[in-house]
C-alpha positions as CSV (number, residue, x, y, z in Angstrom):
1,L,0.0,-0.6,0.1
2,S,2.8,2.4,1.1
3,T,4.2,1.9,-2.3
4,L,0.8,2.5,-3.9
5,A,1.0,5.6,-2.2
6,G,4.2,7.2,-3.4
7,I,3.9,6.5,-7.0
8,T,0.3,7.9,-7.5
9,R,1.9,10.5,-5.7
10,A,4.4,11.4,-8.0
11,I,1.7,10.4,-11.0
12,S,-0.4,13.2,-9.2
13,H,2.4,15.9,-8.6
14,K,4.1,15.2,-12.0
15,C,7.5,14.3,-10.4
16,P,10.5,11.7,-9.8
17,V,10.3,8.8,-7.5
18,S,13.5,7.3,-7.0
19,I,12.6,4.0,-5.7
20,K,14.8,0.4,-5.1
21,Y,14.1,-2.2,-7.8
22,H,14.7,-5.2,-7.9
23,S,14.9,-6.7,-12.0
24,V,14.7,-10.2,-12.8
25,E,17.5,-10.0,-15.3
26,N,19.7,-7.8,-12.3
27,G,18.7,-7.8,-9.0
28,Q,18.2,-5.3,-6.6
29,S,20.1,-1.7,-7.8
30,E,18.5,2.3,-6.7
31,R,16.1,3.8,-9.8
32,E,14.5,6.8,-10.6
33,I,11.9,6.7,-12.4
34,V,8.8,9.2,-14.4
35,P,5.9,7.1,-13.3
36,F,2.9,9.0,-15.7
37,A,0.4,5.5,-15.4
38,L,-0.8,2.8,-13.3
39,L,-1.4,-1.0,-15.5
40,D,-3.8,-3.5,-14.8
41,T,-2.3,-6.7,-16.9
42,G,-4.8,-9.5,-15.0
43,L,-2.0,-10.6,-13.4
44,R,-0.1,-8.1,-11.7
45,W,0.2,-4.0,-11.9
46,H,2.7,-2.2,-13.8
47,T,3.4,1.4,-13.4
48,R,5.2,3.3,-17.0
49,A,8.0,5.4,-16.2
50,F,10.8,6.5,-17.4
51,D,13.0,5.1,-16.4
52,R,16.6,7.7,-15.7
53,K,18.9,4.6,-15.4
54,S,18.0,3.1,-18.5
55,G,17.4,6.6,-20.3
56,D,13.8,4.3,-21.7
57,F,10.7,4.1,-21.4
58,R,10.1,0.7,-19.2
59,D,6.9,-1.2,-17.1
60,F,7.4,-1.4,-13.4
61,V,6.2,-4.4,-11.3
62,L,5.0,-2.8,-8.1
63,T,5.3,-5.2,-6.0
64,R,9.4,-5.0,-7.2
65,I,9.5,-1.5,-5.7
66,Q,10.3,-0.8,-2.6
67,D,11.1,2.9,-0.2
68,P,9.4,5.1,-2.4
69,I,10.4,8.5,-1.8
70,V,9.1,10.7,-3.8
71,L,11.2,14.0,-5.8
72,K,8.6,17.3,-5.3
73,N,11.6,19.3,-5.7
74,S,13.1,17.3,-9.0
75,H,12.3,18.8,-12.8
76,V,11.1,16.3,-14.5
77,E,13.1,17.3,-18.8
78,A,10.3,17.2,-21.6
79,H,12.2,13.7,-23.3
80,E,10.8,11.5,-20.1
81,Q,7.2,13.6,-21.0
82,A,4.9,10.5,-21.1
83,D,4.0,12.3,-24.6
84,Q,7.8,11.6,-25.6
85,D,6.9,7.1,-25.1
86,I,6.3,6.3,-28.2
87,Q,4.7,2.9,-27.2
88,W,2.5,5.0,-24.8
89,T,0.7,7.3,-27.5
90,R,0.9,4.7,-30.2
91,I,-2.4,3.0,-31.2
92,V,-2.5,0.0,-32.6
93,E,-5.8,-2.2,-34.0
94,L,-6.0,-5.5,-33.5
95,E,-8.5,-8.0,-35.5
96,L,-9.4,-10.7,-33.6
97,V,-11.7,-13.2,-35.3
98,P,-12.9,-17.0,-34.2
99,H,-10.2,-18.9,-33.8
100,P,-10.2,-21.1,-37.0
101,D,-9.8,-24.4,-35.2
102,Q,-13.2,-23.3,-32.7
103,P,-15.7,-25.9,-33.6
104,R,-18.6,-23.5,-33.6
105,P,-17.0,-19.5,-34.7
106,E,-21.3,-18.3,-33.8
107,I,-20.3,-19.2,-30.2
108,T,-17.5,-17.2,-30.0
109,K,-19.0,-14.8,-32.4
110,M,-21.7,-14.1,-30.0
111,D,-20.1,-14.2,-26.9
112,Y,-17.4,-11.6,-27.8
113,G,-20.0,-8.7,-29.6
114,M,-18.4,-9.2,-32.6
115,R,-19.8,-7.8,-36.2
116,D,-18.9,-8.5,-39.4
117,G,-17.0,-11.6,-38.0
118,A,-14.5,-9.7,-36.5
119,L,-13.7,-7.7,-33.2
120,M,-12.2,-5.0,-33.8
121,M,-9.5,-3.2,-30.9
122,K,-8.1,-0.1,-30.8
123,L,-4.9,-0.4,-28.0
124,R,-1.3,1.7,-26.7
125,A,0.9,-0.2,-28.3
126,A,2.4,-0.6,-24.4
127,T,-0.5,-2.2,-23.3
128,A,-1.3,-5.0,-26.4
129,G,1.3,-7.8,-24.7
130,Y,-0.7,-7.5,-21.5
131,V,-4.1,-8.0,-23.6
132,L,-2.9,-10.7,-25.7
133,R,-1.6,-12.9,-23.7
134,K,-4.5,-12.4,-21.2
135,W,-7.0,-13.4,-23.1
136,S,-5.2,-16.0,-24.7
137,V,-5.6,-15.2,-27.9
138,D,-3.6,-16.8,-30.2
139,C,-0.6,-14.4,-32.6
140,S,0.3,-17.1,-34.3
141,P,1.0,-16.4,-38.4
142,D,-0.4,-19.4,-39.5
143,H,-3.1,-20.1,-36.2
144,T,-0.9,-23.0,-34.7
145,L,-2.0,-22.6,-31.4
146,S,-4.3,-25.1,-29.7
147,G,-6.7,-25.6,-27.7
148,P,-10.7,-24.5,-25.7
149,E,-8.4,-21.5,-24.7
150,Y,-7.6,-20.0,-27.9
151,R,-10.5,-19.0,-29.4
152,L,-9.4,-16.0,-30.5
153,W,-7.3,-15.1,-33.3
154,L,-5.4,-12.1,-34.4
155,R,-5.9,-11.2,-37.8
156,D,-2.6,-10.2,-39.2
157,P,0.2,-10.3,-37.0
158,L,2.2,-7.9,-39.2
159,S,-0.8,-5.7,-37.0
160,L,2.2,-6.0,-33.9
161,Y,5.0,-4.6,-35.9
162,G,7.3,-2.6,-34.1
163,V,5.1,-3.2,-30.4
164,E,8.1,-3.9,-27.6
165,N,6.3,-6.4,-26.1
166,A,4.1,-8.2,-28.2
167,K,6.5,-11.1,-27.1
168,L,4.3,-11.5,-24.4
169,A,1.4,-12.7,-26.6
170,P,0.7,-16.5,-27.4
171,G,2.1,-17.4,-30.0
172,Y,3.6,-14.3,-31.7
173,R,7.4,-14.2,-33.4
174,L,9.4,-11.5,-34.8
175,P,8.4,-11.9,-38.7
176,A,11.3,-13.2,-41.1
177,V,13.6,-10.3,-42.2
178,Q,14.6,-11.6,-46.1
179,T,17.4,-11.1,-47.8
180,T,17.6,-10.5,-51.4
181,R,21.2,-10.1,-53.7
């Protein structure tokens, strides 16, 4: 609760916060972040923030943050603000259709309120991978994932091109790079 309070206070005051962060790859580190949003991925809560240590916008899992100290007198630079986060400001349009391997696509169409056989979703690029994982959308180009949890298929996996967290989407693969000689 104290972590959430510190992060929301920093968001509200539009100022940085000093934290101790525990990452799977790097263990514990001290960081200054400039948070601007909270995200519920369905599994955990994150804050979207500019990370002064890496110089990038990233998602930080709230349960991995310790000892947040709001830096009310610290200036936020223009490049650290939400409008500079390309993944946050970019909107991707995804077309979800009944999974071709499902025996009763009409049921899926009814359950998801599909019009013309598809559900069109507009998402921030920064959230797309989380949503597709939470909804168990088969994002493989040839709908190869099987099982009753995969009721939806992403018709055009190229719509995720450039989405940094697309790797979280079930079955997603980077498009093959063609070279000419």
